[in-house]
C-alpha atoms as one frame of an Amber mdcrd trajectory, in Angstrom:
protein
  21.940  10.910  -5.529  18.676  12.753  -5.776  19.160  14.182  -9.225  20.517
  13.074 -12.628  24.127  13.190 -12.899  26.761  14.478 -15.673  30.386  14.423
 -16.122  32.067  17.264 -14.339  29.593  17.657 -11.533  30.904  18.074  -7.934
  28.764  16.325  -5.457  28.407  17.152  -1.751  28.313  13.945   0.250  25.965
  13.787   3.276  27.732  13.079   6.637  26.379   9.567   6.654  27.740   8.972
   3.172  31.057  10.296   3.991  31.350   8.130   7.160  30.425   4.979   5.012
  33.126   5.759   2.414  35.924   6.996   4.581  35.476   5.163   7.800  33.572
   1.793   6.909  35.091   1.233   3.379  38.396   3.032   4.464  38.599   4.818
   1.010  40.913   7.841   0.508  41.140  10.934  -1.656  41.475  10.226  -5.255
  39.997   6.653  -5.232  37.124   5.963  -7.501  33.471   5.098  -6.519  30.255
   4.575  -8.422  27.480   7.050  -7.952  23.876   6.832  -9.276  21.431   9.523
  -9.790  17.546   9.374  -9.857  17.596   8.127 -13.444  19.469   5.068 -12.483
  22.528   5.807 -14.746  25.812   4.889 -12.882  28.872   7.229 -13.091  32.426
   6.793 -11.930  33.453   9.565  -9.600  36.594  10.475  -7.712  36.728  11.163
  -3.935  37.846  14.580  -2.766  39.569  15.532   0.480  37.768  13.978   3.411
  37.608  17.345   5.044  35.385  18.607   2.127  33.217  15.630   1.791  33.058
  15.995  -2.034  33.393  13.873  -5.096  33.843  14.640  -8.715  31.749  12.998
 -11.424  34.036  11.687 -14.254  32.233   9.571 -16.798  29.465   7.025 -17.306
  30.285   3.626 -15.723  28.379   1.618 -18.128  25.507  -0.684 -17.363  25.744
  -2.393 -14.072  22.767  -4.589 -14.625  21.944  -5.313 -10.979  18.337  -4.426
 -11.185  15.877  -7.388 -11.633  13.990  -7.729 -15.014  10.872  -8.585 -13.122
   9.453  -5.667 -10.985   7.910  -7.091  -7.785   5.504  -5.012  -5.700   5.525
  -6.344  -2.207   2.473  -5.521  -0.118   3.549  -5.759   3.534   1.234  -5.163
   6.613   2.167  -2.929   9.537   4.280  -5.173  11.862   5.119  -4.518  15.563
   8.592  -3.607  16.780  11.505  -3.680  14.222  10.097  -6.567  12.145   8.900
  -4.211   9.440  12.309  -2.703   9.186  13.870  -6.189   8.856  11.386  -7.223
   6.159  12.038  -4.079   4.143  15.689  -4.154   4.353  15.755  -7.798   3.133
  13.341  -7.181   0.413  15.593  -4.431  -1.114  18.518  -6.960  -0.936  16.417
  -9.563  -2.656  15.519  -7.125  -5.463  12.113  -5.855  -4.598  10.882  -3.020
  -7.048   8.359  -1.446  -4.641   7.130  -1.954  -1.148   3.554  -0.965  -0.272
   2.531  -0.798   3.449  -1.121  -1.642   4.381  -3.141  -1.985   7.458  -4.798
  -5.387   7.988  -7.656  -6.330  10.202  -5.434  -8.175  12.525  -2.347  -5.926
  12.351  -1.138  -5.365  15.889   0.754  -2.305  14.955  -1.298   0.827  14.450
   0.355   3.817  13.115  -1.881   6.524  14.680   1.070   8.763  15.479   4.415
   9.694  13.824   3.554   7.847  10.736   5.641  10.264   8.599   8.663   9.781
  10.813   8.274   5.910  10.533   7.963   6.275   6.739  11.068   8.416   6.718
  12.990   5.838   8.794  12.040   3.032   6.525  13.112   5.049   3.401  16.473
   5.401   4.982  16.811   1.843   5.871  16.039   0.802   2.300  18.306   3.309
   0.738  21.327   2.051   2.926  20.209  -1.532   1.936  20.314  -0.525  -1.734
  23.780   1.057  -1.339  25.044  -1.900   0.614  24.005  -4.334  -2.070  25.085
  -1.965  -4.906  21.665  -1.587  -6.477  21.184   1.159  -9.124  17.902   2.379
  -7.616  16.544   2.353  -4.102  12.962   0.770  -4.378   9.989   2.858  -3.939
   7.939   2.786  -0.603   4.131   3.601  -0.488   1.493   3.544   2.152  -0.037
   3.208   4.541  -3.011   1.876   2.352  -6.261   0.469   3.754  -7.157  -2.997
   2.694  -9.956  -1.635   0.202  -7.283   0.477  -1.272  -5.004  -2.509  -1.857
  -7.793  -4.251  -3.777  -8.081  -1.143  -6.095  -4.532  -1.449  -7.109  -4.055
  -2.262 -10.769  -2.447  -5.868 -10.656  -3.829  -8.872  -8.782  -0.962 -11.271
  -7.770  -0.195 -13.964  -5.358  -0.631 -13.834  -1.582   0.704 -16.375   1.035
  -2.049 -18.055   3.252  -1.199 -20.400   5.976  -4.453 -22.464   5.414  -3.818
 -23.119   1.653  -2.758 -26.642   1.065  -3.054 -27.475  -2.571  -1.516 -24.469
  -4.532   2.257 -24.243  -4.268   4.064 -21.038  -5.170   5.972 -22.847  -7.864
   2.827 -24.005  -9.478   1.282 -20.483  -9.313   4.245 -18.731 -10.772   3.795
 -20.703 -13.969   0.911 -18.343 -14.713   3.140 -15.269 -14.556   6.172 -16.409
 -16.464   5.897 -13.717 -19.167   4.829 -10.985 -16.679   7.063  -7.811 -16.328
   5.470  -6.981 -13.045   4.141  -9.209 -10.204   2.435  -8.283  -6.958   2.988
 -10.288  -3.757   1.151  -9.940  -0.423   1.547 -11.308   3.068  -0.506 -11.028
   6.117   0.157  -9.741   9.592   1.048 -11.460  12.856  -2.409 -12.925  13.212
  -2.731 -13.714   9.612  -5.210 -12.614   6.967  -8.856 -12.756   8.246 -11.341
 -14.919   6.433 -13.006 -11.782   4.870  -9.713 -10.654   3.699  -8.873 -13.900
   2.079 -12.219 -14.198   0.428 -11.977 -10.628  -0.883  -8.618 -11.159  -2.400
  -9.679 -14.406  -4.139 -12.771 -12.636  -5.528 -10.450  -9.779  -6.820  -8.314
 -12.330  -8.654  -5.463 -12.841  -6.250  -4.121 -16.496  -6.028  -3.486 -17.873
  -2.564  -0.278 -20.140  -2.220   1.160 -22.171   0.578   4.805 -21.655   1.824
   4.981 -25.091   3.373   3.714 -26.891   6.224   5.579 -24.760   9.002   3.627
 -21.565  10.054   6.128 -18.606   9.381   6.464 -15.361  11.357   4.963 -12.405
   9.445   8.387 -10.949   8.498   9.773 -14.223   7.625   6.754 -15.018   5.291
   7.370 -11.706   3.460  11.112 -12.463   3.005  10.444 -16.024   1.959   7.726
 -15.263  -0.520   9.885 -12.768  -2.220  13.057 -14.741  -2.155  11.450 -17.921
  -3.532   9.547 -15.795  -6.212  12.864 -14.103  -7.336  14.605 -17.608  -7.569
  11.780 -19.267  -9.384  11.549 -16.339 -11.845  15.345 -16.565 -12.770  16.351
 -13.525 -10.868  18.848 -15.121  -8.452  21.093 -17.086 -10.807
């Protein structure tokens, strides 16, 4: 929900929300669900009649503790087709805290038109993914940043580079064990350019290898995040 909640509030469900609850989950009037406001506090609510598409907030549900302790900011380049949507959806499921879109030198996709509509669609996909995996908050989405703007961001982190041979992700993460936030970055279909790689390293970013096999751009983003969350104790 797009506002803080309180006991007694009657919420009007969107059509897509009502469809998910009544048709997909097959819930009925009087059954209990968990709703979460912008402040991340979960409440128990009771479903109203299907025709009215409402639910009534009852009481706080208590801490669900489904949000990672580590906030990961994932920098993903513009990707062609539905690859970006796939990467964003899976990143939400894996626990990403924020996704930042950027334009790389070798990005095939160029958002010269309808950028706002594409951002809105990605936000919807991320919200649905957060709902599906029962996260307390939908991660933030920012962009599209230029590469120089990425370098101006506050926290250097780790980037995957297919030509890196000596530095593994696990080794690199040892330097970030006490971090509350961590930035990750992956390149586009054609990989990061030599200039981009050198600029990242000069800015304090650490290159890592994801193994001997060359991964697709969307696979690299998902893999880098998944391996990081596992190594940092966020996946059991």
